[in-house]
C-alpha positions, 0 to 999 in steps of 0.5 A: 166266043166265036160260032165255032167253038161253041159249035164244038162244045156241042157236037157230041151232044148232039149225035145223030141230031147234029144237022139241026145244031148247024143251022143256029150255032152261029146265033148263040155266041154271047150270053146275050143271045142265049139270054134271047133264045131262052125268053124266045122258047118261054122262060117267063112262063115259068115265072115269076122271073127275078130282079137279077133275070129282068135284068139280063132279059132286058139287057138282051132286047136287043138279040132276037132269035129267028123263030126257025132256030128257036124251033129246032133247039125246042126240038133238041130239047123235047129229044133229050139234049140240053143245047142250052146248057152246053152253050153255056158250059162253052161261054163260061170257062170252067173257072168261072163257072167254079166260082158257083161250083157250076159243072153240069151232069152227064145224060147217062149219070142223070138218067141212071139217077132218075131211074133209080128214084123211079124205082122207088116210088112216086113222089108229090114234089121234085126238089133239084138243088143246084139245077143249073140248066135243069136236066135232073129235073127235065129228066124226073119230069117225064119220069113223074109226070104228076109231080111238082118240079122245083129248081134252085140256083144262086146264077140268074143266067143258069136259072132261064135256061132252067126256066126255058128248057122247062118251057120247051120241055112242056113243064109249064104250070107244074115247075118252079125254079127259085133264084136263090141259096138252097140252105135257105130252102126250107119249103115242106109238102104233105106228099113225098119229097124226092131230091135229086142234082148235083150239089156244087163244088166249092173248096172251103177257102171259098166259103164265107165265115157265116156259113162256117158257122151256119154249118158248125151250129146245124150240125151240132143240132143234130148232134155231131161235129162239122169242120170248117174245111168241109167243101160246099156239098156238105152243106147241100147234105145238111140243109136236106136232112133239115128240110126233109121229113121221114118219107122223103128220098134222094140220089145226088151226086158229088165229089167222092173225097167226103168218103174219106176226108175228115170233115166227111165225117158228117156227111159218113154220120148222116149216110148212117143216121138221119139220110138214111143211105141206101148205097153208095157208087163211086164213078172213077175219073176215066168215065168223066162223071164231071167233064170239066174235071178229072175227079172221082164221083160218088152218087149217093142214094137215100130215104129219110128215116130209113135205118137200112142195116147196110149200104150198098158200095159199088165202083165203076170205070165207064158210064157203060158199066152204070147200069144202076145204082143198088148193085155192089157189095153190102157192108153191114152198118156196124162195120161202117161205124167203125170204118174212118174211111169208105172208098176202099169199100166200094172196091171188090175184095180180090184174094191176090195171086199165089205168092202175093199179099198186101203191102200191110202185111209187109209194111206199116205205111206213115204219112210223113210229120207235119211241121206246121210252118215250113218256113220256119222248121225247114233251115234257112238263112233264119237258123244259121248257128244251129248245131248239126244235131237238131238239122235232119236231111229230110225230103221235103219236096214230092219231085225229090223221090219223083227224080230220084229214080227209084234210089234215094242216094245223096242226102246233100241235094236234100234240104235240112229240117229243124227237130229240137227236142221235147226237152231242151235240157237234152242240149249242152249248153253251146247247143242250148244257146244257139237253139234258143237264139232260134227260138227267139227268132221262130216266135218273131215268125208266129211258129208257136201259135200256129194250130199244129204247134198249140197241139204238140206236146212241145210247140218246138219239137216237130217230132219227125219218124224215123228214116224210112227204109221206103219213101213214096209220094202219094199225091201227084197227077200221075202214079206214086213214086218209090225210092230205096232210102239210101240217104237216111233221110226223113220226110215230112207230110208230101210223103209216105214212108213204108216201114218194114214189119220185119227187116227186108233185105237190100235185095229185098227193098229194092225188088219191091221199089221195083215192082211198085214203080211198074205195077201201082195205078192211079186207080188204086187212089182216089182222085180229086178235083183237077186231076190230082189222086191221093192215096191215104196210108191204108190205101196204100197197104192194101196195095197187092205186092210180090211176097217174102219169098219172092222178094228175098229171091229177087225175081218177079214172076 
């Protein structure tokens, strides 16, 4: 990592203080130099150091940072900047930091969350469950000059940086950094605790079975069910409920996907019950709430033990508009209890223009069928000999819609999906013989043992929906694409089917598709880490489109 690269990484951070950074950028070009700077700034004064931190410090003993550079770093820290954290993010790629879910939060968001906490009450203790370089503790420590500061992180280098920042910030004597897993944290205190921070985002496939069992068991104690598909941020909500007591309160910023996905039902239940949720503020990816990832964020505020009659929902697309966490629509808890997805509640309910309606008034939107094993149920050499009566031309790749130019006309370019009837006796003798031979192969491929197959009425019957007159993509790094389905194709779960509630003429279908192709933006969906935007069926049904009269005329205003 060159000093120029590191310098560029913090150029925006330092702003008017850039002249200070220019003086010492060249001496923080390696992790050992970063450790040396942390030690020089007094990291050991926020002790005691763990064995892993001591090992890092010893390995960096040959690196010394000039006192004048340390003084200037300290000046930046006390001016509200985080040069150590920015260098850390430059030295370690986002891919490396993703292993621990480490994404550092912009200062404007940190300040807004601390300001909200200051409007609630004065805590006696502040806990940051994934502290990183202690950005939240630094801001909160200034806002609450009498509170104890406790930061927890699994990364020894991040822990050293947090100690250095707290020491340089003047918090020696009331700050502690614990190197470890927040899920083990169980310290209680007599006064009120503020839980604040950015819980790490780690996908479920990187979480061990031991911890998945932990989540299931802890959720069970609360009387709710946990999915083993949950990301790590869900674990941190549960851990907070487990260690907190009535009177404690908090604000967490996380990926917003828990608002809608099935595994997020656990968090939604906690918000309505044990957490005592007060508000949910969604931040669009355009505001870069997570600098490393184009993802939608959600700031959730809560008061343990509270039973609010409503929760405030709001959405912002710029950090300039993030002027507090108590503004927005109040949604009654009774409604939230029955709503399976919450993200659309953050959008302002706008009355459609004259002549326009929600898409759901025209069409039902259904995701395509899950096969459970595409390698089995998409026809290939393994299915040779099957009769045409069980083979259906099907959209199996998003690009088949994306590249169709608004009309899916040529079925020969699509693959076949095998869809057998639940009652195999409906087949004639010849067909049944060919199907029986195929089923032997399918069993050898494990098609009868998967989760999806085990929950079907008949494991061999995929159950494709009827061909939808209009088909759309629903997840991509771009707005969805729509096509008129002249190929009479079916679709599996990589696409949505739009099924008109009343007959739409060919002109109306074409006009609707033409409108959707150019008037729907990514902002109407939900964006995940990596920049993927997803439209759930109900979200798509809320899109505003021309009404029946305009579509029938084939003319748009």
